[in-house]
N, C-alpha and C positions, 0 to 999 in steps of 0.2 A: 537306372530308372528310378530307384528310390531317391537318389540324390536330386534328380530333376524334379520329382514331385515335391520334395522338401523345399527346394529353392522356390518353386512357384508359390508354395504356401507361405514362405517366409517373407517374400517381397511385399505383399500388401500390408503385413504387420509392420515391417520396417518403415514403409512409407507413412503409415499412420502415426507411428512413434515420432518420426522426424518432423512431420507437419505439426503435430500437437506440441512437441517440445519447442520448436522454433516459434510457433505462433504465441505460445505462453510467454516466451522470452520477450517477444516484441511488445506485449501488452502488460508487462510487469508493472505493478503499481506500488507507490510509496505509502505505507500505512502509518508513518509517523513523520510528516513534514517538519523539518528541524531548522527552519530559518529563524534567526534572531528577530524578535518582534511578533512572532506568532503567539496567539492567546486563545484559550478555550475556557469557557465558564460552564460548569456542570452544577446542578442543584437538585435537592430534594425538598421536602417540606420544612426541614430544619436547618440544613447547612448548604453553603455555597462553596464549591471547590474551583479555584482559579488556577489554571495551568498557564505559565508564561515562560518564554524562552528569552533569556537575557545574556548580556555579555558583549564581546568576549572578556574574559578575565584569566588570571594565571592561577593554576592550582598545582602545587607540588612541581613547579617548573614547567608546566605544560599549559599552552593556551587552550582554554575550554570555553564552552557556552554552558549556561546554567539553566536547568529546568527547575523552576520554583513552583511548588504546589502549596497554595495558601488556602486554609480552611477557615471559614468564618461563620458565626451563628447569624442566621437571617434575622431573627427578632432583634438582637442587640447590635449587630454589626461588629462584634468583637472577634478579632483573629485568635483562634484557639490552637492553631497548629501551622507550622511552616516547615516544609521539607525542601531540601536542595539536592539536586543530582548534577554532578559535574561531568560533562559529556564532550565527545568529539564525534564528528559525522564522517563516515567513510562511504565508499561506493556501494557497499552491501549492507552495512549495519551501523547502528549508533553504539559507540563504545562508552562504557562507564568507568570513570577514573576515581570517583569518590562520592561520598554522600555526607549530608548533615541532616539528621532526622530528629524531630521532636517526637518522642514516644511516651504517651501517657501510660502505656501498659508497663513500662519499666521505670516510670517516674523520673525521667530525665532526657538527655539527648544521646544519640548514637552517632558516632563518626566512624567512617571507614575510608580507606584509600586502597587503590589497586596498583601495585607496581607494574603488573601486566594487566592492561585494561580488559574488563569483561564485556561481553555482549549485553547491552541494555535492551535493545530491540532490533531484530532484522528489519530492513526497510520493506521487504516484500515477504508476506506471510502466506504459508500454505498449511492445510489441515494436517495435524500431527506433528508439526514442528515442535521440538523440545530444546531447551537450553537451561543452563544453571548459572546462578550467580552466588559464588562463595566468597565470604569476606571475614577477615579478622576485624573485630569491632572494638572501639573504645567507648565505654559507657560512662557518662558523667551524670551521676545521680543528683537530684535537686538538693540533697543533703550535703553535697560537696565531695562525696566519695567517688573515685574513679576506679573502674574495674574493667577487665578484659572479657570479651565474649566472642561468639561465632555466629554468623548469620548465613543461612543457606536458603536460597529461594529457587524453587523449581518452577519453570514457566513452560506452558504447553498451549498450543493453539487447539482448542477443543471443539470448535465449530465456526460456522459462518451464518449470519442472520441478517435479515432486513429489519431495521429499527425505525420507529417513529419517535421523534423528540420534539420539544418546543422549537428547536432551531431548524427542523425539517426532517424529511424521511431520507434515510441513508441505506443503500443496498450493499450486500456482500460484506458486512462488517465482521472482522475477525474477532472471535471471543477468546481471550487469553486468560488462562487460569494461572494465578500466582500463589503457590503454596510455600509459606514462610515458616522456618523453624529458627528461633533465636534463643540462644542459651548462654548462660554464664555459670559461675559456681553455684548460685542459689536461685537463679531466675530462669524459667523455661517458658517461652511464649510460642504458640503455634497459631497460625491464622491462614485462612484461604480467602482470597479476594479475586474479583474478575474485572478485567478491563476490556471494553469493546472499542475497536479502532476501525474507522471507515477509510477506504482507499482514497488517498490524496487529500484527506481531511484530518485524520488523527483521532484523538479520544472523543467518543460520542456518548459513552455510558460507562458507569462504574458501580460495582456492587461491593460494599465493604464486608468485613467479617461477620457483621450482624445482619447481613442480607438486606440492608437498606440500599436502594438503587438511586443514583444521581444521574440525571439525563442532561444532555447538552442543551443549554438555553441560548448561547451566543458564541461566536468565534470570529477571529480575525486572522487571516493568513496573508503573509507578505506576498506570496505568489499564489493567487487564487487558482483553484482547480479548473481545468479546461471544461468548457461546456460540452455536453454530448452532441455528436453530430445529429443533424435533423434527418429523420427517416422519412420514407415515403408516406407512412401513416400520419406523420405530423403535418404534412403539407395539405392545406385546404384547397381543393380545386375550385377555380372560378367557374361559374356557370357558363355554358356556351351561349354566345349571343344569338338572339332570335334571327331566323332567316328573313331576309327582305322579301315580303310577299310580292313586290312589284318586279323582282328579278325573274325573268323568264329563262335566260340563258346563263349557265355558269360562266364565270370569268375565266380567262385563260390563266393556267397556272404559271407563276413566274419562274424563270430559270433559277435553279439553286446556285448560290454563290460558290466560289471555289473553296471557301472555308467550310461550307456545309457539306460539300461532296468529299473533301479530303480532310478529315479530322487530324489534328496535331497528334503525332504518335507520342505515347508516354513510355519512357524508359522502364524496362522490366515488366511492362504490361503484356505478358505473353498471350493472354486470352483476347486482347484487343477490345476490351469493353471500356477503356478510358480510365481505369483506376487499378492500382496495384493493391491486391487484397488476398484473402485466403484462397480464392479460386486460382490465382496465379501460382501460389505456393503449392497447391494440390496438383496443378498441371505439371509443374516441374518435378515434384516428388514422384508422380506416377511414371515418369520416364527415367528414374534414378538408375544409373549405370549404362544407359543407352547413349547414342551419339546424335540424338534428335537436335537439329539445328535451332528450332524454336525454343526448346527448353534449355539449351546450353547457352545461358545468357552471358557468360564470361568468355565464350569462344575458345575454350581450351580443348575441345574435341570430345568431351565426355560430360554427361550430366552427373554432378556429384554434390557434396555438401557445400562447396563454394557457391554453386548456383543458388541453392536454397537460402543460404545466408544473405546473398545479395538481394534476393527478392524480399525476404523478411525485413531487411534493413531499410527498404524503400517503400514500405507500406504507406499508402496515401493517408493524409491527415483527415 
């Protein structure tokens, strides 16, 4: 009896977890679109930060693309800093193979390379995600001296926010904290900065260690983000035509066509509403473990994870 009660209580929880997990997988978004040619321009009152993806080129024997971040003074137009990150893009994250950074704080340039590439940014971000970039660095001071150092950056997704920028309003932006510790034999630098990334857009806001905030003023993506689907609230209904006062008898209704009476069936639309969406996923999940013919979309005799995956993979655009 106790086992039966426990099973009845567990099934709704299991169904909810399955539906949520598969639905989230189906709508996973890319927070750092990494096509060569993509550019983002962020600015505050004093400086302009231009992010650009260039390449491909070869770095330490590997074909990479280069993320170049160029900072210039708005008043003079002088470039005061140029940083380069050498990257490859995988199915789940962007890998970092090396850097070339101009660092005013250490009075020179900092170069690193990673025999085992580090995670630069995951493509899909969730609250609480944490990762670390650790590198042995070579510091070339402006005086001509070269010294070794270590760079440790701890990154964490600390929130999601809706942001207004000169380039538009962006929802569900991931706020990533970057806590850097850089040390050599006689230099120790610590700084905390923040980067906001919009889904399918990329960098939209940046806060430096002095708490100055730069906002997105323009961007160009090689593959533009998809436009959101039009909802019923967005559709403006046309007014009904006025009735003809001279009409005394209603006209005979026309016979519905065969297309009207028999809508074209949609594969995996188990609810029959003409679209494959979360309702179909919920319908199948609620019959998990049963032999319901409508929910058993792959026809193997039982409703299981395979049926849920098929429905999720065929969500309507």
